[in-house]
C-alpha positions, 0 to 999 in steps of 0.5 A: 539640383543634380537631376535638373541639371541632367535633364537640362543636358539631355534636352540640350543633346537631344535637340542637337544635330549630333544626336540625329547623327548618333541615332542614324548611326545606331539604327543603321550600323548596329543591326545591319552589321550583326545581320550581315555577319550572322549570314557570313557565319552561317556560310562559313559554317556550311563551308566547314561542314562541307570540308569535313565531309570532303576530308572523310571521303579523301581518307576513305579513298586512300589505298590502305596498302600504301605508305604515306609520303613525308609530306602527305597529309594523313589527317586534317584538324579543321577550325570550326567557326564560332557563332560569336564571330558575329560581333568581332571577326578578330582572327577568324578570317586569318587563321588557317582553315585546317592544320594538316598532319604530315610526317614532316610536321604540321602544314596550314590550310588556306585562310578565309582571305584567300577566297575573297581577298578584295573584300578585306582591303577596305577592312572588316565591318562588325560590331567591334569596329563600330564600337571601337572606331565610329562610337568613339569618335561620336563620344568625343563629338558629344563632349568636346564643347561640354565646358569650352562651349559654355566658357566661350559662350559666357554661360559658364560664368553665369551658371557657376555665379549662382552658387552651383557646386562645380562637381554637380555641374561637371557630373550633369555634363557627363551623366546627361551626355552619357545617358543620351549616348548609350540609350539609342545604342542599347536599343539598337543593339537589342533590336539587332540581337532580336534580328539575328536571334529570329534568324537562328542565332543561339543567344540563350546557350549558357556560354554565349549569353554571358559573353554577349552581356560582358561584351555589352558592358565592356562597350559601355565602359569604352564609351565612358572612357572616350567621354572622359577624354572629351571632357578633359580636352573641353576643360583644358581648352577655352575655344570650342573650335580648338577643342574639336581639332584637338579631339579629332587629333587625339582620336586619330592617334588613339584609334587609328595610329598608335595600336598599329605603330606598336606592332610595326615597332615590334617587328623592327625590334624583334623580327621573326621567321615565317611558319613556311620557312620553319616547315621548309627547313624541317622538310629539307632535313628530313630529305637529307636524313632520307638520302643518308639512310638510302645511301647506307641501305644501298651500300648494305644491299650491294654487299649482300645481294648485289651483282656487279656488271659493266655498262656500255660505257665501261662503268662498273654497276651493281644490280640490286633487286630490293626485298627479293633476297634471302638477307632481308632480315639482315638488312632490317636488322642493320637499318632498324636501329639506324633509322630509329636514330635519325628519326630521333635526331629529326624529332629533336631538331624539329622540336628545337625549331619549334621552340625557337620560333615560338619564342621569337613570335611570343617575344615580338607579340609581347612587345607589340601588345605592350606598346599598343596598350598605351590607347584604350582601343587596343585593350577593347580589341583584346578584351572583345576578341577574347570574349567572342573567342576570335582573338589570341586566346582562340589562335593559341588554343587551336595551334596547341590542339594541332600540336597535341594531335600531331604528337598523338599521330607521331606516337600511334602512326608516324613512329611506326613507319619505316622507309628503309626496311622490308617489313614496313608497316602498311597503312592498314596496320595503324588506325588514324584516330580523328582529332578531338574537338577544340575545347572552348575557354570558360568565361572565367578563364577568358577574364583571367587571360584579359585581366590586364585589358579590363583593368586598363580600361577601368584605369583609363576611365577613373584617371581621366575623370579624376583629371577632369574634375581636378582641372575643373576645380582649379580652373579660373572661370 
């Protein structure tokens, strides 16, 4: 009996206008977005390779006998685009293209939005957008009248009068509509994958295929959540028109408004400083320390090597020839410990600024994430971007790798540079090691980080389906 009811439901959907809309969306949007985004990825990869070559050329042209200025970038740590950005662009376009290593700290290169900001005013079209926005709305359109439509037409009472169990009736609605929905989606998705594989996408790699498969399963789970939402609305309301209005309102709040409101509220609750303000504070502190050290050095030099004269205005002046006197060793002996003391002060204060800023941003993001997870759309975005290595985990790994690289350069290079002694190390005396490649997170670690979002999607699906059955069992038909 259940199979008969499912077949009836499938034929009902296939003969409807909404199925034609779904079919067109699947055939046009899914392969097209995959093709366009893979072309963008290949262009980004070429830009990355050219940037690496240019950076290597610039390093070769640096005068080996010159010392790097405090704000001079002695090395760059570039962000390599990931092929999985084809499915979800995530933070790929807003992360800095490189992290510049300077004596004052880490600078950030321009992001991808600098090159083409106008194209992003209307948003980014990718596979994640199609699933999270377009297919969630189509799922509600498939289910808003599943029960309300039959109740309004009077067929529900006739159907249940034939001793048909209510659970079988409702399961047939859910399963039949879901099968009609996901089959065109899966076919178009497979066609899109074949298209980009033909263009060179490395789907067969051991770290990519499991992630694509996991993304597919997560997408099917997300669609099931909105099928459950639409079914609940259809059961609670008697009119199909009213159910359509309510379903559309729920979609607007769940998909468009609530995820953004959470982070807007977080900015008001826990405001933070900008990265540029932190860097400028470090640079100002470095300049103050250099001014103190220069003043102390000039004082010592004037005492040891100065010659006092009177200028045209009658003012007394000290003529100093730096590094040319016989007392250079005495100057170095005095300035060496003093410079080391101020270097440690700068490092300690810089670390304190970084810790405070990191604590502020983490608190703000945690509040925003907590508020936004009220809806399943946010959980889908967090989980999908982590699977495609374009989300919060990628940003954290990228910035932490930059911090580790700067610490290594500080130990090997920056700590050996002296601005206030005569026996300064030359640029050729120290070798600047290139940064290590950014390590990728394993799939198991990705699911561990995204366990909350995966569980929330499962809970949404189970709880909403349970609510639909309980309400339907208690309804007076």
